[in-house]
MDAnalysis code that builds the backbone (N, CA, C; Angstrom):
import MDAnalysis as mda
import numpy as np

u = mda.Universe.empty(747, n_residues=249, atom_resindex=np.repeat(np.arange(249), 3), trajectory=True)
u.add_TopologyAttr("name", ["N", "CA", "C"] * 249)
u.add_TopologyAttr("resid", np.arange(1, 250))
u.add_TopologyAttr("resname", ["MET", "VAL", "ALA", "VAL", "ASP", "ASN", "LEU", "SER", "LEU", "GLN", "LEU", "TYR", "THR", "VAL", "ARG", "HIS", "LYS", "LEU", "GLU", "GLU", "ASP", "PHE", "ASP", "ALA", "THR", "LEU", "ALA", "ARG", "ILE", "ALA", "GLU", "ILE", "GLY", "TYR", "ARG", "LYS", "VAL", "GLU", "PRO", "PHE", "GLY", "VAL", "VAL", "GLY", "MET", "ALA", "ASP", "LYS", "LEU", "ALA", "GLU", "ALA", "LEU", "PRO", "LYS", "TYR", "GLY", "LEU", "SER", "ALA", "PRO", "THR", "THR", "HIS", "ALA", "GLY", "LEU", "LEU", "ARG", "GLU", "GLU", "SER", "LEU", "ALA", "PRO", "THR", "PHE", "GLU", "VAL", "ALA", "LYS", "LYS", "LEU", "GLY", "ILE", "GLY", "THR", "VAL", "ILE", "ASP", "PRO", "PHE", "VAL", "ASP", "PRO", "ALA", "LYS", "TRP", "GLN", "SER", "ALA", "ASP", "ASP", "ILE", "LYS", "ALA", "THR", "ALA", "ASP", "ALA", "LEU", "ASN", "GLN", "ALA", "ALA", "ALA", "GLU", "ALA", "ALA", "GLU", "HIS", "GLY", "ILE", "THR", "ILE", "GLY", "TYR", "HIS", "ASN", "HIS", "HIS", "PHE", "GLU", "LEU", "GLU", "SER", "LYS", "VAL", "ASP", "GLY", "VAL", "HIS", "GLY", "LEU", "GLU", "ILE", "LEU", "ALA", "ALA", "ASN", "LEU", "SER", "ASP", "ASN", "VAL", "ILE", "LEU", "GLU", "VAL", "ASP", "THR", "TYR", "TRP", "ALA", "ALA", "VAL", "GLY", "GLY", "ALA", "ASP", "VAL", "PRO", "ALA", "LEU", "LEU", "GLY", "ARG", "LEU", "GLY", "ASP", "ARG", "VAL", "LYS", "ALA", "LEU", "HIS", "VAL", "LYS", "ASP", "GLY", "ASP", "GLY", "THR", "LEU", "ASP", "ASN", "LYS", "ALA", "GLN", "VAL", "ALA", "VAL", "GLY", "ASP", "GLY", "THR", "ILE", "ALA", "VAL", "THR", "ASP", "ILE", "LEU", "ALA", "ALA", "SER", "PRO", "GLY", "ALA", "LEU", "ARG", "VAL", "VAL", "GLU", "LEU", "ASP", "ASP", "PHE", "SER", "GLY", "GLU", "ILE", "PHE", "ASP", "ALA", "VAL", "GLU", "GLY", "SER", "PHE", "ARG", "TYR", "LEU", "SER", "GLY", "LEU", "ALA", "ASP", "ALA"])
u.atoms.positions = np.array([
    [31.620, 8.701, 30.193],
    [32.890, 7.977, 30.265],
    [32.689, 6.547, 29.764],
    [33.597, 6.099, 28.907],
    [33.524, 4.774, 28.298],
    [34.566, 3.872, 28.954],
    [34.157, 2.681, 29.380],
    [35.106, 1.717, 29.927],
    [36.115, 1.336, 28.852],
    [37.375, 1.228, 29.224],
    [38.425, 0.913, 28.258],
    [38.132, -0.411, 27.549],
    [37.543, -1.360, 28.261],
    [37.225, -2.658, 27.658],
    [36.156, -2.549, 26.576],
    [35.452, -1.417, 26.523],
    [34.402, -1.230, 25.516],
    [34.802, -0.183, 24.482],
    [36.119, 0.016, 24.344],
    [36.646, 1.052, 23.459],
    [37.648, 0.435, 22.497],
    [37.478, 0.731, 21.213],
    [38.333, 0.161, 20.177],
    [38.784, 1.264, 19.228],
    [39.728, 0.929, 18.358],
    [40.221, 1.867, 17.338],
    [40.216, 1.174, 15.988],
    [39.543, 1.769, 15.014],
    [39.572, 1.275, 13.640],
    [40.959, 1.586, 13.062],
    [41.655, 0.537, 12.648],
    [43.043, 0.707, 12.214],
    [43.177, 1.481, 10.907],
    [42.086, 1.635, 10.166],
    [42.135, 2.486, 8.966],
    [42.561, 3.901, 9.336],
    [42.249, 4.315, 10.559],
    [42.635, 5.638, 11.046],
    [44.143, 5.848, 10.934],
    [44.909, 4.794, 11.206],
    [46.379, 4.910, 11.236],
    [47.010, 4.112, 10.091],
    [46.300, 4.027, 8.966],
    [46.763, 3.200, 7.844],
    [48.145, 3.618, 7.333],
    [48.402, 4.929, 7.307],
    [49.710, 5.389, 6.809],
    [50.821, 5.034, 7.795],
    [50.519, 5.085, 9.076],
    [51.489, 4.684, 10.102],
    [51.778, 3.188, 9.996],
    [50.744, 2.392, 9.729],
    [50.924, 0.948, 9.590],
    [51.861, 0.628, 8.429],
    [51.749, 1.392, 7.344],
    [52.621, 1.182, 6.189],
    [54.071, 1.509, 6.530],
    [54.254, 2.515, 7.388],
    [55.613, 2.931, 7.764],
    [56.246, 1.941, 8.732],
    [55.504, 1.558, 9.766],
    [56.029, 0.645, 10.786],
    [54.858, 0.004, 11.518],
    [54.484, -1.191, 11.083],
    [53.306, -1.872, 11.628],
    [53.455, -2.111, 13.128],
    [54.576, -2.687, 13.520],
    [54.786, -3.049, 14.916],
    [54.769, -1.829, 15.827],
    [55.477, -0.781, 15.443],
    [55.542, 0.424, 16.271],
    [54.182, 1.098, 16.385],
    [53.365, 0.986, 15.343],
    [52.034, 1.592, 15.369],
    [51.139, 0.879, 16.372],
    [51.152, -0.451, 16.363],
    [50.370, -1.210, 17.348],
    [50.884, -0.942, 18.762],
    [52.191, -0.802, 18.904],
    [52.766, -0.489, 20.214],
    [52.268, 0.857, 20.723],
    [52.214, 1.833, 19.835],
    [51.757, 3.180, 20.225],
    [50.281, 3.166, 20.609],
    [49.470, 2.423, 19.880],
    [48.038, 2.313, 20.191],
    [47.860, 1.758, 21.605],
    [48.617, 0.720, 21.912],
    [48.526, 0.118, 23.245],
    [49.052, 1.068, 24.316],
    [50.107, 1.795, 23.982],
    [50.686, 2.752, 24.942],
    [49.671, 3.837, 25.304],
    [48.884, 4.280, 24.339],
    [47.844, 5.286, 24.605],
    [46.826, 4.752, 25.594],
    [46.548, 3.442, 25.513],
    [45.611, 2.844, 26.457],
    [44.549, 1.964, 25.825],
    [44.494, 1.942, 24.487],
    [43.527, 1.081, 23.812],
    [43.860, -0.382, 24.082],
    [42.827, -1.181, 24.239],
    [42.996, -2.621, 24.406],
    [42.349, -3.403, 23.270],
    [41.614, -2.701, 22.427],
    [40.949, -3.339, 21.297],
    [41.194, -2.523, 20.026],
    [41.238, -3.224, 18.900],
    [41.363, -2.571, 17.603],
    [40.410, -3.238, 16.633],
    [40.100, -2.524, 15.550],
    [39.256, -3.051, 14.479],
    [40.064, -3.010, 13.191],
    [40.610, -4.145, 12.772],
    [41.422, -4.159, 11.558],
    [40.588, -4.026, 10.281],
    [41.298, -3.830, 9.190],
    [40.731, -3.913, 7.842],
    [41.736, -4.743, 7.039],
    [41.300, -5.294, 5.924],
    [42.235, -6.071, 5.104],
    [42.919, -7.187, 5.864],
    [42.144, -7.934, 6.664],
    [42.748, -8.900, 7.577],
    [43.498, -10.030, 6.877],
    [43.056, -10.414, 5.696],
    [43.741, -11.514, 5.014],
    [45.191, -11.121, 4.714],
    [45.377, -9.901, 4.238],
    [46.727, -9.423, 3.936],
    [47.557, -9.127, 5.171],
    [46.904, -8.764, 6.277],
    [47.615, -8.409, 7.513],
    [47.693, -9.558, 8.501],
    [47.205, -10.722, 8.146],
    [46.986, -11.799, 9.116],
    [48.219, -12.121, 9.947],
    [49.355, -12.327, 9.298],
    [50.559, -12.732, 10.024],
    [51.040, -11.622, 10.961],
    [51.006, -10.385, 10.472],
    [51.452, -9.264, 11.313],
    [50.543, -9.086, 12.516],
    [49.235, -9.216, 12.297],
    [48.284, -9.082, 13.404],
    [48.453, -10.218, 14.406],
    [48.650, -11.434, 13.902],
    [48.797, -12.592, 14.785],
    [49.987, -12.415, 15.718],
    [51.021, -11.725, 15.245],
    [52.200, -11.480, 16.073],
    [52.006, -10.278, 16.996],
    [51.466, -9.169, 16.436],
    [51.444, -7.909, 17.182],
    [50.328, -7.826, 18.217],
    [49.160, -8.404, 17.935],
    [48.043, -8.266, 18.875],
    [48.389, -8.814, 20.263],
    [48.798, -10.083, 20.367],
    [49.141, -10.579, 21.702],
    [50.368, -9.907, 22.295],
    [51.289, -9.511, 21.446],
    [52.523, -8.865, 21.916],
    [52.222, -7.598, 22.701],
    [51.184, -6.865, 22.275],
    [50.857, -5.589, 22.918],
    [49.559, -5.625, 23.712],
    [49.088, -6.833, 23.999],
    [47.895, -6.954, 24.838],
    [46.633, -6.448, 24.178],
    [46.569, -6.547, 22.857],
    [45.424, -6.073, 22.097],
    [44.577, -7.242, 21.607],
    [43.282, -6.988, 21.441],
    [42.398, -7.959, 20.808],
    [41.583, -7.254, 19.734],
    [40.995, -8.045, 18.855],
    [40.216, -7.493, 17.733],
    [38.858, -8.193, 17.698],
    [37.866, -7.657, 18.394],
    [36.549, -8.291, 18.380],
    [35.818, -8.156, 17.052],
    [36.162, -7.129, 16.281],
    [35.499, -6.860, 15.002],
    [36.542, -6.566, 13.933],
    [36.150, -6.747, 12.675],
    [36.989, -6.347, 11.557],
    [36.099, -5.933, 10.399],
    [36.651, -5.148, 9.481],
    [35.958, -4.806, 8.240],
    [36.469, -5.688, 7.113],
    [35.562, -6.092, 6.241],
    [35.922, -6.869, 5.055],
    [34.802, -6.728, 4.037],
    [35.179, -6.625, 2.760],
    [34.192, -6.444, 1.688],
    [33.488, -7.741, 1.343],
    [32.600, -8.146, 2.206],
    [31.966, -9.459, 2.093],
    [31.178, -9.638, 0.802],
    [30.549, -8.593, 0.335],
    [29.686, -8.713, -0.839],
    [30.450, -8.491, -2.138],
    [31.765, -8.330, -2.020],
    [32.583, -8.111, -3.218],
    [33.620, -9.223, -3.427],
    [33.666, -10.179, -2.498],
    [34.644, -11.262, -2.591],
    [34.022, -12.486, -3.271],
    [34.810, -13.149, -4.105],
    [34.327, -14.376, -4.748],
    [34.177, -15.505, -3.731],
    [35.108, -15.561, -2.782],
    [35.053, -16.573, -1.732],
    [35.246, -15.907, -0.382],
    [34.356, -16.209, 0.553],
    [34.428, -15.612, 1.884],
    [35.241, -16.466, 2.851],
    [35.488, -17.715, 2.487],
    [36.150, -18.637, 3.408],
    [37.495, -18.114, 3.920],
    [38.382, -17.545, 3.062],
    [39.660, -17.064, 3.585],
    [39.496, -15.990, 4.664],
    [38.543, -15.088, 4.477],
    [38.305, -14.048, 5.474],
    [37.839, -14.652, 6.788],
    [36.909, -15.572, 6.707],
    [36.380, -16.187, 7.931],
    [37.448, -17.015, 8.651],
    [38.280, -17.696, 7.873],
    [39.330, -18.518, 8.477],
    [40.354, -17.655, 9.205],
    [40.736, -16.531, 8.584],
    [41.682, -15.620, 9.223],
    [41.053, -14.980, 10.464],
    [39.799, -14.584, 10.346],
    [39.116, -13.981, 11.494],
    [39.118, -14.944, 12.674],
    [38.809, -16.189, 12.407],
    [38.773, -17.183, 13.483],
    [40.157, -17.352, 14.100],
    [41.175, -17.389, 13.263],
    [42.550, -17.532, 13.735],
    [42.939, -16.379, 14.660],
    [42.450, -15.179, 14.345],
    [42.811, -13.988, 15.118],
    [41.875, -13.726, 16.296],
    [40.869, -14.585, 16.462],
    [39.935, -14.391, 17.561],
    [38.903, -13.315, 17.302],
    [38.685, -12.986, 16.025],
    [37.709, -11.969, 15.640],
    [36.345, -12.634, 15.494],
    [35.353, -12.144, 16.227],
    [34.047, -12.779, 16.220],
    [33.054, -12.186, 15.245],
    [33.304, -10.942, 14.805],
    [32.340, -10.254, 13.938],
    [33.048, -9.631, 12.743],
    [32.584, -9.964, 11.548],
    [33.131, -9.414, 10.304],
    [32.080, -8.483, 9.702],
    [32.464, -7.243, 9.446],
    [31.524, -6.189, 9.075],
    [31.818, -5.689, 7.662],
    [30.804, -5.719, 6.808],
    [30.956, -5.155, 5.465],
    [30.855, -3.635, 5.563],
    [31.860, -2.893, 5.062],
    [31.883, -1.454, 5.272],
    [31.310, -0.596, 4.154],
    [30.844, -1.233, 3.048],
    [30.449, -0.361, 1.925],
    [29.650, -1.134, 0.883],
    [28.476, -0.624, 0.572],
    [27.695, -1.083, -0.580],
    [27.399, 0.154, -1.424],
    [27.628, 0.054, -2.702],
    [27.539, 1.180, -3.642],
    [26.308, 2.061, -3.404],
    [26.497, 3.395, -3.360],
    [25.361, 4.304, -3.144],
    [24.204, 4.086, -4.112],
    [24.502, 3.646, -5.328],
    [23.444, 3.421, -6.323],
    [22.475, 2.328, -5.881],
    [22.899, 1.481, -4.965],
    [22.065, 0.362, -4.522],
    [21.190, 0.718, -3.315],
    [21.126, 2.017, -2.994],
    [20.305, 2.458, -1.857],
    [19.148, 3.330, -2.298],
    [18.819, 3.292, -3.591],
    [17.803, 4.210, -4.115],
    [16.402, 3.606, -4.206],
    [16.302, 2.277, -4.048],
    [14.981, 1.644, -4.106],
    [14.890, 0.566, -3.036],
    [13.678, 0.305, -2.591],
    [13.470, -0.722, -1.569],
    [13.914, -2.090, -2.074],
    [13.674, -2.388, -3.355],
    [14.055, -3.691, -3.906],
    [15.572, -3.884, -3.867],
    [16.307, -2.844, -4.237],
    [17.771, -2.947, -4.208],
    [18.281, -3.118, -2.781],
    [17.671, -2.394, -1.848],
    [18.097, -2.503, -0.445],
    [17.788, -3.908, 0.080],
    [16.633, -4.440, -0.281],
    [16.279, -5.802, 0.152],
    [17.237, -6.826, -0.461],
    [17.704, -6.579, -1.673],
    [18.671, -7.490, -2.302],
    [19.985, -7.492, -1.527],
    [20.394, -6.311, -1.039],
    [21.598, -6.237, -0.206],
    [21.388, -6.993, 1.099],
    [20.206, -6.842, 1.691],
    [19.892, -7.581, 2.917],
    [19.964, -9.089, 2.664],
    [19.431, -9.525, 1.539],
    [19.465, -10.953, 1.204],
    [20.910, -11.449, 1.087],
    [21.758, -10.636, 0.456],
    [23.164, -11.020, 0.283],
    [23.876, -11.093, 1.636],
    [23.587, -10.155, 2.518],
    [24.176, -10.192, 3.857],
    [23.669, -11.401, 4.639],
    [22.396, -11.711, 4.486],
    [21.834, -12.871, 5.171],
    [22.507, -14.168, 4.702],
    [22.773, -14.247, 3.399],
    [23.453, -15.429, 2.864],
    [24.877, -15.521, 3.401],
    [25.557, -14.382, 3.446],
    [26.919, -14.361, 3.990],
    [26.908, -14.771, 5.459],
    [25.877, -14.345, 6.174],
    [25.769, -14.677, 7.597],
    [25.600, -16.173, 7.810],
    [24.847, -16.814, 6.912],
    [24.655, -18.258, 7.020],
    [25.975, -18.999, 6.828],
    [26.777, -18.525, 5.869],
    [28.093, -19.136, 5.652],
    [29.024, -18.839, 6.828],
    [28.969, -17.607, 7.319],
    [29.836, -17.218, 8.440],
    [29.548, -18.043, 9.684],
    [28.282, -18.355, 9.888],
    [27.888, -19.110, 11.083],
    [28.576, -20.479, 11.129],
    [28.875, -21.026, 9.960],
    [29.569, -22.318, 9.908],
    [30.983, -22.209, 10.472],
    [31.517, -20.982, 10.495],
    [32.852, -20.733, 11.042],
    [32.776, -20.121, 12.448],
    [31.564, -19.992, 12.985],
    [31.403, -19.365, 14.292],
    [31.555, -17.856, 14.262],
    [31.302, -17.260, 13.091],
    [31.486, -15.826, 12.887],
    [30.129, -15.145, 12.696],
    [30.010, -13.916, 13.211],
    [28.828, -13.074, 13.008],
    [29.117, -12.048, 11.918],
    [28.080, -11.690, 11.152],
    [28.190, -10.715, 10.074],
    [27.525, -9.400, 10.489],
    [28.102, -8.288, 10.003],
    [27.497, -6.981, 10.253],
    [27.613, -6.076, 9.053],
    [26.970, -4.907, 9.147],
    [27.071, -3.884, 8.096],
    [27.366, -2.534, 8.738],
    [28.212, -1.760, 8.065],
    [28.622, -0.423, 8.504],
    [28.196, 0.596, 7.446],
    [27.583, 1.672, 7.878],
    [27.048, 2.677, 6.948],
    [27.995, 3.840, 6.686],
    [27.694, 4.544, 5.597],
    [28.252, 5.875, 5.344],
    [27.083, 6.864, 5.397],
    [27.217, 8.000, 4.724],
    [26.137, 8.993, 4.808],
    [24.962, 8.661, 3.896],
    [25.245, 7.981, 2.771],
    [24.223, 7.846, 1.738],
    [23.103, 6.879, 2.122],
    [23.366, 5.941, 3.029],
    [22.304, 5.030, 3.465],
    [21.252, 5.752, 4.311],
    [21.622, 6.909, 4.855],
    [20.673, 7.724, 5.615],
    [20.095, 8.835, 4.757],
    [20.924, 9.378, 3.891],
    [20.482, 10.441, 2.978],
    [19.378, 9.925, 2.057],
    [19.518, 8.667, 1.640],
    [18.514, 8.048, 0.778],
    [17.321, 7.599, 1.610],
    [16.132, 8.037, 1.202],
    [14.906, 7.624, 1.882],
    [13.928, 7.044, 0.870],
    [13.208, 6.036, 1.290],
    [12.141, 5.443, 0.483],
    [10.866, 5.537, 1.305],
    [9.883, 6.276, 0.776],
    [8.633, 6.508, 1.508],
    [8.905, 7.076, 2.901],
    [9.903, 7.958, 2.969],
    [10.205, 8.648, 4.217],
    [11.053, 7.877, 5.203],
    [11.487, 6.675, 4.827],
    [12.268, 5.822, 5.735],
    [13.719, 5.761, 5.251],
    [14.660, 5.977, 6.175],
    [16.076, 5.882, 5.828],
    [16.399, 4.519, 5.242],
    [17.243, 4.517, 4.216],
    [17.653, 3.266, 3.597],
    [18.228, 2.270, 4.598],
    [18.996, 2.765, 5.559],
    [19.594, 1.866, 6.545],
    [18.524, 1.157, 7.375],
    [17.437, 1.839, 7.645],
    [16.354, 1.208, 8.412],
    [15.598, 0.181, 7.583],
    [15.494, 0.420, 6.278],
    [14.886, -0.584, 5.398],
    [15.770, -1.829, 5.376],
    [17.081, -1.608, 5.314],
    [18.001, -2.743, 5.381],
    [17.781, -3.532, 6.665],
    [17.771, -2.834, 7.794],
    [17.637, -3.496, 9.093],
    [16.362, -4.333, 9.165],
    [15.291, -3.812, 8.585],
    [14.004, -4.517, 8.646],
    [14.012, -5.809, 7.843],
    [14.993, -5.947, 6.949],
    [15.043, -7.134, 6.096],
    [16.227, -8.048, 6.398],
    [16.956, -7.741, 7.447],
    [18.075, -8.583, 7.849],
    [17.601, -9.713, 8.756],
    [18.261, -10.833, 8.665],
    [17.994, -11.903, 9.620],
    [18.457, -11.457, 11.002],
    [17.935, -12.105, 12.022],
    [18.191, -11.668, 13.391],
    [19.658, -11.728, 13.784],
    [20.430, -12.556, 13.086],
    [21.825, -12.729, 13.490],
    [22.789, -11.815, 12.738],
    [22.273, -10.867, 11.951],
    [23.131, -9.866, 11.295],
    [23.079, -8.588, 12.119],
    [24.252, -8.092, 12.497],
    [24.301, -6.908, 13.369],
    [24.589, -5.646, 12.552],
    [24.445, -4.517, 13.188],
    [24.811, -3.240, 12.578],
    [25.919, -2.568, 13.387],
    [26.846, -1.979, 12.663],
    [27.827, -1.064, 13.254],
    [27.491, 0.310, 12.667],
    [26.866, 1.154, 13.464],
    [26.419, 2.449, 12.965],
    [27.559, 3.457, 13.043],
    [27.940, 3.978, 11.886],
    [28.894, 5.088, 11.871],
    [28.107, 6.343, 12.201],
    [28.256, 6.787, 13.433],
    [27.400, 7.850, 13.952],
    [27.677, 9.190, 13.285],
    [28.922, 9.415, 12.890],
    [29.257, 10.664, 12.206],
    [28.602, 10.720, 10.832],
    [28.777, 9.643, 10.051],
    [28.197, 9.652, 8.709],
    [26.679, 9.619, 8.745],
    [26.117, 8.997, 9.772],
    [24.657, 9.028, 9.912],
    [24.172, 10.450, 10.116],
    [24.916, 11.223, 10.923],
    [24.559, 12.626, 11.142],
    [24.712, 13.437, 9.861],
    [25.806, 13.202, 9.129],
    [26.028, 13.908, 7.862],
    [24.911, 13.577, 6.873],
    [24.401, 12.347, 6.935],
    [23.323, 11.931, 6.040],
    [21.964, 12.479, 6.413],
    [21.891, 13.207, 7.520],
    [20.647, 13.879, 7.882],
    [19.834, 13.194, 8.956],
    [20.370, 12.131, 9.564],
    [19.614, 11.413, 10.588],
    [19.719, 12.104, 11.945],
    [18.657, 11.997, 12.721],
    [18.708, 12.283, 14.154],
    [19.311, 11.033, 14.770],
    [20.592, 11.064, 15.053],
    [21.303, 9.822, 15.361],
    [20.820, 9.152, 16.649],
    [20.629, 9.871, 17.759],
    [20.106, 9.187, 18.942],
    [18.746, 8.526, 18.687],
    [17.866, 9.212, 17.958],
    [16.561, 8.634, 17.636],
    [16.716, 7.405, 16.739],
    [17.620, 7.490, 15.761],
    [17.895, 6.363, 14.870],
    [18.370, 5.155, 15.668],
    [19.298, 5.382, 16.570],
    [19.824, 4.281, 17.379],
    [18.721, 3.667, 18.240],
    [17.831, 4.514, 18.735],
    [16.707, 3.999, 19.519],
    [15.812, 3.090, 18.704],
    [15.590, 3.458, 17.434],
    [14.737, 2.634, 16.578],
    [15.425, 1.329, 16.182],
    [16.720, 1.394, 15.953],
    [17.449, 0.198, 15.534],
    [17.671, -0.765, 16.700],
    [17.722, -0.238, 17.902],
    [17.736, -1.059, 19.105],
    [18.938, -1.983, 19.237],
    [18.658, -3.207, 19.683],
    [19.720, -4.142, 20.033],
    [20.478, -4.692, 18.838],
    [19.990, -4.440, 17.617],
    [20.749, -4.880, 16.438],
    [22.081, -4.137, 16.345],
    [22.142, -2.948, 16.932],
    [23.370, -2.151, 16.905],
    [24.323, -2.687, 17.976],
    [25.384, -3.338, 17.549],
    [26.362, -3.918, 18.475],
    [27.652, -3.115, 18.537],
    [27.820, -2.187, 17.595],
    [29.030, -1.361, 17.585],
    [28.713, -0.008, 16.970],
    [29.454, 1.002, 17.392],
    [29.326, 2.356, 16.861],
    [30.696, 2.826, 16.381],
    [30.731, 3.478, 15.232],
    [31.912, 4.258, 14.897],
    [31.702, 5.641, 15.497],
    [32.616, 6.011, 16.361],
    [32.525, 7.283, 17.073],
    [33.578, 8.213, 16.483],
    [33.117, 9.258, 15.840],
    [34.041, 10.233, 15.267],
    [33.420, 11.607, 15.375],
    [34.233, 12.611, 15.152],
    [33.794, 13.993, 15.346],
    [34.374, 14.849, 14.236],
    [33.801, 16.023, 14.075],
    [34.247, 16.932, 13.030],
    [33.247, 18.053, 12.861],
    [33.181, 18.596, 11.647],
    [32.275, 19.722, 11.408],
    [30.952, 19.287, 10.789],
    [30.738, 17.975, 10.669],
    [29.467, 17.487, 10.147],
    [29.312, 17.607, 8.646],
    [30.437, 17.681, 7.931],
    [30.397, 17.775, 6.472],
    [31.066, 16.552, 5.855],
    [31.068, 16.520, 4.530],
    [31.712, 15.435, 3.794],
    [33.230, 15.588, 3.706],
    [33.768, 16.661, 4.263],
    [35.204, 16.924, 4.204],
    [35.926, 16.068, 5.256],
    [36.562, 14.985, 4.804],
    [37.256, 14.100, 5.745],
    [38.358, 14.811, 6.525],
    [39.007, 15.776, 5.877],
    [40.097, 16.502, 6.530],
    [39.611, 17.362, 7.686],
    [38.296, 17.611, 7.737],
    [37.732, 18.419, 8.816],
    [37.390, 17.578, 10.048],
    [37.658, 16.280, 9.982],
    [37.429, 15.440, 11.160],
    [38.487, 15.728, 12.217],
    [38.079, 15.588, 13.479],
    [38.945, 15.943, 14.608],
    [38.832, 14.864, 15.685],
    [39.611, 15.020, 16.733],
    [39.507, 14.115, 17.875],
    [38.085, 14.149, 18.431],
    [37.605, 13.012, 18.905],
    [36.271, 12.958, 19.503],
    [36.217, 13.940, 20.673],
    [35.161, 14.757, 20.665],
    [35.004, 15.776, 21.694],
    [35.410, 17.159, 21.247],
    [36.110, 17.258, 20.111],
    [36.584, 18.551, 19.621],
    [35.731, 19.128, 18.499],
    [34.686, 18.392, 18.061],
    [33.883, 18.843, 16.933],
    [32.472, 19.212, 17.328],
    [31.561, 19.120, 16.358],
    [30.188, 19.585, 16.553],
    [29.183, 18.455, 16.792],
    [29.645, 17.207, 16.745],
    [28.738, 16.064, 16.884],
    [28.332, 15.881, 18.349],
    [27.052, 15.571, 18.566],
    [26.522, 15.388, 19.932],
    [26.904, 14.010, 20.457],
    [28.190, 13.828, 20.719],
    [28.725, 12.508, 21.060],
    [28.068, 11.937, 22.315],
    [27.909, 12.745, 23.337],
    [27.348, 12.256, 24.605],
    [25.943, 11.714, 24.412],
    [25.111, 12.437, 23.680],
    [23.736, 11.989, 23.429],
    [23.719, 10.708, 22.603],
    [24.617, 10.622, 21.648],
    [24.691, 9.450, 20.781],
    [25.080, 8.210, 21.588],
    [26.103, 8.339, 22.416],
    [26.546, 7.195, 23.214],
    [25.468, 6.752, 24.197],
    [24.753, 7.717, 24.743],
    [23.694, 7.383, 25.703],
    [22.559, 6.611, 25.044],
    [22.364, 6.814, 23.734],
    [21.270, 6.158, 23.017],
    [21.577, 4.695, 22.690],
    [22.837, 4.300, 22.814],
    [23.218, 2.908, 22.519],
    [24.259, 2.466, 23.541],
    [23.841, 2.321, 24.797],
    [24.801, 2.143, 25.893],
    [25.614, 0.861, 25.837],
    [25.079, -0.192, 25.218],
    [25.786, -1.465, 25.233],
    [26.728, -1.688, 24.069],
    [26.707, -0.810, 23.079],
    [27.480, -1.035, 21.852],
    [28.968, -0.753, 22.052],
    [29.797, -1.526, 21.384],
    [31.228, -1.276, 21.355],
    [31.483, 0.088, 20.725],
    [32.338, 0.884, 21.340],
    [32.686, 2.211, 20.806],
    [33.994, 2.108, 20.029],
    [33.928, 2.357, 18.729],
    [35.095, 2.233, 17.867],
    [35.474, 3.622, 17.346],
    [36.596, 4.130, 17.797],
    [37.082, 5.432, 17.337],
    [37.580, 5.309, 15.903],
    [37.223, 6.283, 15.080],
    [37.746, 6.309, 13.715],
    [37.832, 7.739, 13.217],
    [38.902, 8.015, 12.486],
    [38.989, 9.219, 11.664],
    [39.296, 8.755, 10.244],
    [38.507, 9.231, 9.278],
    [38.785, 8.906, 7.884],
    [40.020, 9.646, 7.401],
    [40.250, 10.819, 7.976],
    [41.430, 11.614, 7.648],
    [41.590, 12.667, 8.736],
    [42.696, 13.376, 8.709],
    [42.990, 14.376, 9.733],
    [44.065, 15.299, 9.180],
    [43.976, 16.576, 9.511],
    [44.914, 17.544, 8.944],
    [46.224, 17.636, 9.731],
    [46.271, 17.052, 10.925],
    [47.477, 17.124, 11.745],
    [48.120, 15.770, 11.952],
    [48.837, 15.622, 13.054],
    [49.452, 14.348, 13.439],
    [48.353, 13.421, 13.939],
    [48.175, 12.301, 13.259],
    [47.010, 11.452, 13.524],
    [46.998, 10.911, 14.948],
    [48.150, 10.626, 15.517],
    [48.151, 10.087, 16.869],
    [47.703, 11.115, 17.909],
    [47.809, 12.400, 17.588],
    [47.245, 13.418, 18.487],
    [45.729, 13.236, 18.594],
    [45.082, 12.983, 17.454],
    [43.629, 12.784, 17.445],
    [43.247, 11.439, 18.044],
    [44.050, 10.416, 17.798],
    [43.783, 9.087, 18.365],
    [43.874, 9.138, 19.887],
    [44.899, 9.817, 20.391],
    [45.058, 9.932, 21.844],
    [44.009, 10.865, 22.440],
    [43.722, 11.972, 21.757],
    [42.695, 12.893, 22.249],
    [41.333, 12.223, 22.351],
    [41.016, 11.385, 21.380],
    [39.749, 10.655, 21.397],
    [39.698, 9.690, 22.578],
    [40.802, 8.994, 22.809],
    [40.850, 8.053, 23.934],
    [40.676, 8.790, 25.262],
    [41.374, 9.890, 25.399],
    [41.306, 10.628, 26.658],
    [39.902, 11.180, 26.896],
    [39.263, 11.666, 25.856],
    [37.909, 12.196, 25.995],
    [36.925, 11.097, 26.359],
    [36.963, 10.004, 25.618],
    [35.968, 8.944, 25.808],
    [36.181, 8.188, 27.117],
    [37.422, 8.025, 27.524],
    [37.713, 7.276, 28.754],
    [37.557, 8.148, 30.006],
    [37.380, 9.451, 29.793],
    [37.235, 10.354, 30.929],
    [38.527, 10.962, 31.411],
    [39.648, 10.585, 30.806],
    [40.948, 11.114, 31.246],
    [41.083, 12.607, 30.973],
    [40.367, 13.068, 29.937],
    [40.475, 14.482, 29.578],
    [39.917, 15.378, 30.688],
    [39.052, 14.799, 31.537],
    [38.454, 15.587, 32.624],
    [39.284, 15.514, 33.905],
    [40.285, 14.648, 33.895],
    [41.061, 14.425, 35.121],
    [42.023, 15.583, 35.406],
])
């Protein structure tokens, strides 16, 4: 069972709902019981988030932003600070850049530089993986672990536990090795394949969610579905009920 205060929802999950009605979508998230969300595209959503988050009793401790693809990071950091977001997480570095130790170290260097700039704004930097950072190995070591070994101490990891499993990692063991650098987890479920449409509410798929959560007890749990074949709020609510323990009530 996950404490509600340690449970968040990545808003990319409900991106189509946000396009239809931003305010009503945030209202529904809060009605389900979530108290935290993880936005994306914060610069473009800044005004809407500034209005809707306090209106519905929501906060955003983390956000995703393409830190290594922006010419200037200052606008992202300024918006994050305005919204009370303490951690900005880069969600994607090209798979081609995970094939050699030198390329992975270059990504670590870029994240370290971004972290130094972020610190001037009181912001922490993180990285979020997909499957390819685990699928790629150099001398038997997962690319994500090579990255971690070359990050400065103040750069955190948000491990997408589903994609780590798809990439071939023993996820609980991976989390044990990465240790306290892991400050957040993307918690998702499905059939363990690359088919986004096969993702389901947490607890309804094949992923060993309980073992994964136990391996990183202090990390923020962020529910996410990349896609879903049914009504997305059914999966969002099902995930909340499973993780919060309501499904057992």
